[in-house]
C-alpha positions as CSV (number, residue, x, y, z in Angstrom):
1,M,0.0,0.0,0.0
2,P,2.8,2.5,0.2
3,N,2.5,5.5,-2.0
4,L,5.5,7.6,-3.2
5,V,4.5,10.9,-4.7
6,M,7.2,13.1,-6.2
7,E,6.0,16.7,-6.7
8,Y,8.3,19.0,-8.6
9,S,8.4,22.5,-10.1
10,N,8.1,22.6,-13.9
11,S,11.6,24.0,-14.2
12,V,13.0,20.7,-13.0
13,D,11.9,19.0,-16.3
14,E,14.7,20.8,-18.1
15,R,17.4,19.8,-15.6
16,V,16.5,16.3,-14.3
17,N,15.5,13.1,-15.9
18,V,12.2,12.9,-14.0
19,Q,11.1,9.5,-15.2
20,G,14.6,8.1,-14.4
21,L,14.6,9.7,-10.9
22,L,11.1,8.3,-10.2
23,E,12.2,4.8,-11.2
24,D,15.3,5.0,-9.0
25,L,13.2,6.2,-6.0
26,H,10.8,3.4,-6.6
27,K,13.7,0.9,-6.6
28,V,14.9,2.4,-3.2
29,V,11.4,1.5,-1.8
30,L,11.3,-1.9,-3.4
31,H,14.7,-2.8,-2.0
32,S,14.1,-1.5,1.5
33,G,12.6,-4.8,2.5
34,L,9.8,-3.0,4.3
35,F,6.9,-3.7,1.9
36,D,5.3,-6.3,-0.3
37,V,6.8,-5.4,-3.7
38,G,3.5,-5.7,-5.5
39,S,1.9,-3.0,-3.3
40,V,4.4,-0.2,-3.9
41,K,3.0,2.7,-6.0
42,S,5.0,5.7,-7.2
43,R,4.0,8.7,-9.3
44,A,5.3,12.1,-10.3
45,L,3.3,15.3,-10.3
46,R,4.5,18.3,-12.2
47,C,3.6,21.6,-10.5
48,N,3.0,24.6,-12.8
49,D,2.1,27.0,-10.0
50,W,3.9,27.2,-6.6
51,L,5.3,29.8,-4.2
52,I,8.2,29.5,-1.8
53,G,8.7,32.2,0.8
54,E,9.2,35.7,-0.6
55,E,11.0,34.3,-3.7
56,G,7.7,33.1,-5.2
57,D,8.2,30.7,-8.0
58,S,11.8,31.4,-8.6
59,V,12.9,28.5,-6.4
60,D,12.8,25.1,-8.0
61,F,11.9,22.1,-5.9
62,I,11.4,18.4,-5.6
63,H,9.3,17.1,-2.7
64,I,8.7,13.5,-1.9
65,S,5.6,12.5,0.1
66,F,5.7,8.9,1.2
67,E,2.6,7.5,2.8
68,L,2.5,4.0,4.4
69,L,0.3,2.1,6.7
70,D,1.3,2.5,10.3
71,G,3.4,-0.3,11.9
72,R,7.0,0.5,10.9
73,T,9.5,1.7,13.5
74,Q,10.8,5.2,13.7
75,E,14.2,3.9,12.8
76,Q,12.9,2.1,9.7
77,K,11.1,5.2,8.5
78,R,14.2,7.4,9.3
79,E,16.4,5.0,7.2
80,L,13.9,5.0,4.3
81,S,13.8,8.8,4.4
82,R,17.6,8.9,4.4
83,Q,17.8,6.6,1.4
84,L,15.3,8.5,-0.6
85,M,17.1,11.8,0.2
86,A,20.4,10.2,-0.8
87,E,18.9,9.3,-4.2
88,L,17.5,12.8,-4.6
89,Q,20.8,14.4,-3.8
90,E,22.7,12.1,-6.2
91,Q,20.5,13.0,-9.2
92,A,19.2,16.5,-8.3
93,S,21.7,18.2,-6.1
94,H,21.5,21.3,-8.3
95,I,17.8,21.7,-7.5
96,R,17.5,24.3,-4.7
97,S,14.9,22.7,-2.5
98,L,14.8,18.9,-1.9
99,T,12.5,17.5,0.8
100,V,11.2,14.1,1.9
101,N,8.3,13.5,4.3
102,I,7.2,10.1,5.5
103,R,3.7,9.8,7.0
104,D,1.8,7.0,8.6
105,M,-1.7,6.3,7.5
106,D,-4.3,5.0,9.9
107,K,-5.1,1.3,9.2
108,E,-8.6,1.8,10.7
109,C,-9.5,4.5,8.1
110,F,-7.7,3.2,5.0
111,Q,-10.0,1.7,2.3
112,K,-8.8,-0.3,-0.7
113,V,-10.6,-2.0,-3.6
114,L,-8.9,-4.3,-6.1
115,N,-10.8,-5.3,-9.2
């Protein structure tokens, strides 16, 4: 069930292989050993409109949101965050703002339908 969402400013398209980065981030999650491989979902969302501080849209960014069902330890989540950031820095160190946020989802409230 884990979901990796990579949001990025449209200026990143010109400077980073977005599909390649997404694939490599996906592999980080697959190889973490924390999840059933078939349940991992990753996607990239290009942002055309954003503002950061007083610099408006002049700051380029990549932000990784990673949602997973609760049950992993803080250390497991911290290590996954570190590995995702390492991959971001390896491929996109020239992007001004790189962030990763890992968030637990409530198992009691999560709904899923497979057809």
